[in-house]
N, C-alpha and C positions, 0 to 999 in steps of 0.2 A: 366445825364445818357443818354445813347443811346436809340434809339427806341427798338432795340432787347433786351437790358438788362431790360428796363422797362416792356416790354411785358412779358418777362420770370417771372419777379417778380409778376406781376399782376396775371398771370395764376397759380402761386404757391399759390395764396390766400392771399398774403401780400398786403392788401388794405390800402390806406391812406384816412384820412377824407376829404382832399381837394386836388384836382389836378388842375394844371395849365398847359395845353398843348398849347404851343405857338410856332410860327415859320412860315416858308414859305411853308412847305409841308402838304397840306390839307389831303392827303391820310393817312399819319402817325397819324395825329391828330384824324381823324375819326376812324381809326383802334384801337387806344389805348382807345378811348372813348367807343367803342363797347365792347372791352375786359373787361373794368371795369364793365360795365353794366351786361355783361353775367356772370362775376364771382360773382357779388353781388346778382343778382336776377335770380330766376328760370323763365322760360318763362311765367308760369301762375301768377307770382307775379308782372309782369311789368305793368299790367293794372292799379293797384292801387298804385304802389310804384315807378313809374318812371315819373318824371316831367321834361318837356323840356321848357326852357324859351329862349327868344331872346334878345340880348343886346339892340337893338333899340326900344324894346317894353316895357321894364321893368326898374324899379329903383333898386338900391342896396337893399333897404328895402324889395322889393318883393322877391328877391333871399333869403335873410336872413330868412324871414318868411317861405318860402318853406322849407329851411333847418331845421328849428326848428320843423317841423311837425314830427310825429312819424309814423313808418311804420305800414301797416295793414297786419297782418298775415305773416310777413316776418322779417328776421333779420335786413335787411337794407331797407332804401328808398334812391333813387338816384335822385339828381337834376343836370340837365345839363344846363349850360348857354352857348348857342351857339352864335356865332358872337359877342363875348364880345368886340371886337375891335370897335364895333359901339356904345358902351356906353362911353360917354364923361368922361375923367379922371377916367377910370375904376380902375386902380391900386390904385390911391389916395383914391377913394371913398370906396374901399374895404379893407382899412387898418385894420379895426376892425374885419375883417373876421377871422383872426388868433386866436382871443380870443374866438371864438365859441367852445363850447364843447358839441357836440351832437353825442355820439358814435354810434347811430343807423342811422346816415345820412352820405352820401358821396356826395360831391359837385364836379362837373367837370366843369372847365372853359375852353372853346375853344376860343382861340385868334388867328385868322388866318391872313395871309398876313403880318406878322410882329412879333416883339417881344415886350413883356412888358419890360419896363425899369428895367434892372437888379439891379439898385440901390434902387428901390422902396421897401418899407417895405413889401409889399405883396410878391414880387419876392424873396427877401432875405429870408423871413421866410419860404416860401414853398420850396426853394432850400435846406435849412437846414433839412427840414422834409422829403425830397425826393419826394415831390409832384410836383415840377416844372420841366418840361421837355421841352427843346428847340428842335424843330423838323425841321431842315433845309432840303433843297432839297438835294437829293443824288448827289454826285459829278459825273460828266459825265463819268469819268474813272471807276466808280464803278457800273454803270448801267448794263453792260453786266453780271457781276457777280450776281447782284441782280436778274436779269431776270432768270438766270440759277437756282439760289436757289429757286425762286418762283415756277418755273415749276417743279423742283425736289420735292418740298413740296407737289405739287398737283399730284405727281405720274408719271411725265414724265421726259424723258432725251432728250438731244439735240445732233446734229452733224451738220456738214457743217458750223460751225461758225455762227449759226443762232442768238445766243444771241447778237453778235456784230451787225449783220444786223438789228435786231429788235431795238436795242438801237439807232442806227443812224437814222432810218426812223420814229420811234415813238416819238422821242424827250425826254426831261428830266422830263416831268410831269408824276409822277408815277401813278396818277389817270388815265391818258390817256393810259399809258402802260398796266395797269391792265385791262382796258376795252377791249383793243385789244387782250390781252392774253386770256381773257375769250371767245372772239369770236373764237380764234384760237383753243381752247381746248374743247369747249362745245360738239362737236360731236366726240371727240377722245376717244378711250378706254384707261384706265389707263395702263401705261407701254409702251405706244407708244413712239418711238424715233422720235422726231420732227426734220425734215430735211428741206432743202430749198424748196423742192417741196410742202410740206405741208404748209409752210409759204406763198408761192406764191398762192396756191389754196384758202387759207382761209383769207389772209390779202391783197393779191394783190401786194406783193413785188416780182418783176420778178427775177427768179433764175439766168438768164444769164445777164440781163441788170440792174445791180445795182452798187452802188458806189464802192463796194469792188472789183468787177470785173474790174472796171476802174482803181482803185489803182494798182491792180495786173498787168494789161496790161501796165500801165505807168512804173511801177517798173521793169518789165521784158523787156521793149522795144518793146512790141507787138503793132506796130502802127495800123495795120488793125483792130484789135480788139478794140483798144482805140477809133478810129474814129467811128466805128460801134456803140459803146456804147454812144459816144457823140451825134451822130445823133438821137439815140433812146431817149435820155434825152430831146433833143430839140423838138422832135415831141410829147413828153408826158410831157410837162413842168409843167402841173398842179400837177401831182403826183410827179414830180422830179424838184422842183424849183431850178433854177441855183444857187442862193445864198447858198442853203443848200448843194448842191453838191460841190461847191467851198469851203465852210467852212470845209467840211469833208476832202477834199483833202489837205487843209492847215494843218489840225490836223495831217494827215498821214505823210506828208513830214516834218512837224515840229518834229514828233517823230523820224524820220530817222535822222534828223540833231542832235537831242539831243543824240541819241545813240552814235554818233561819240565822244561825250564828255565823255561818261562813258563806252566806249567799253572795256577798260582795268580794269574796276572795277568789283566787285563781282556781281553775278546774282541778288541778292536782290536790290542792288543799281540801276542796270540797269532796273529792273522792276519798281521801284518807279519813276525813272527819266522819263521813257517812258510811264508811266501809263499802263503798260501791267500787267493784273491781273493774268496771269498764264504763264507757260513755252511755251505753244503753240503760244501765241501772241508775246512773247518775241523773239522766234525763227524766226517768220515771219518778225518782225521788223529788226532783225539782218541781215537776208538774204537780205532783200530789201535795207537796209542801205549800205551794202557792195558793191552794184552795183553803188553807187554814191560817188563822192568825197564830202568833206564838202563844198568846194567852189561851186560845181555844185548845191548842195542842197540850199545854200544861194541864188543862182540865181533863182532857182525854187520857193522858198518861196516868193521872191520879185515879181516874175511873177504872182503867184497866188493872191497875195495882190492886184496887179494892176487889174487883171480880176475880183476880187471880187467887186471892185468899178464899173467896166464896166458892170457887171451883174446887177447892181442896177441903171444903166443908167447914170453913171458919166463919162464924157469925151468920150462918144461914140455916134455916130449918124449913122443911116442907116445900122446897123449891127444887125442881129437877133441872137438868141441863138446858132443856128447851126454854124454860122460864128465865133462866139466867142469861142465855144468849139474847132472848127477846128484850130483856131489860137493858143489857149492855149496848146492844145495837141502837135501841131507841135513844138512850142517853148520849151516845156518840153523835148520832145524827141530829139531835135536838139540843 
């Protein structure tokens, strides 16, 4: 099951006796763990009925003994095994866990930075019961949509393409993204429309000099603006590392190239192929793609690949970031 589906089931009160939350996305694992705890226990019940154990500090027998205890003045007691990946042969040593029948206990196993072997008796059994949930990192193409939904859930709306801007600059770690979004919204009133100026003020992403402005300048052939942005990036390289900028440009022009292959297909196919999550982004991709031939885009993608290596110090000497940006922009536009 997905994160959203599992969260909905938990909040509906349908709790399983044993959960295995495993995968690469720590934020989802922590959120589902907190959701189970909050659903099973009232705040005043947690002092006596919530037990937190750590994989590197305990043996399976310690966990089982904790699960066998009875709650105190509560319907449930909850046992959380954190960092279960640090317990050697965890899945094998917990095979008998499925035979436990303690209706007043809920066990949550957090297994981060990887997945439990899906062939193990533990994983197979919990998958059948609905207690095993794999929580992978969110695909890059879905991050803007997730940011938009997160802010909407908190009572905010967006404009100026800020979700795409935030996604690019904050990376793919949801934990990091959430921390920055909390900083962004902490002093804003509910109902505020978050625009690029608010983002610049609260997170420090410049409204005029950002990678999307550079993409637009290159796509529209605005040389003076492109050079100006390139110079800004070179002068503020700590906040705008060149490999990040180059990588984002590669993704942009690759989407334009992909669009040429699906331009005669239906809109849904075009969205999926170009990773455009709504009509606004698809229309932007379409407009930019039509300014370049497929052959020109092939050349640009090759150029960007070359300068990606140069930005990392491969095959270049005596040239700083400003010179590299100037060369790359000139070659893309000419």
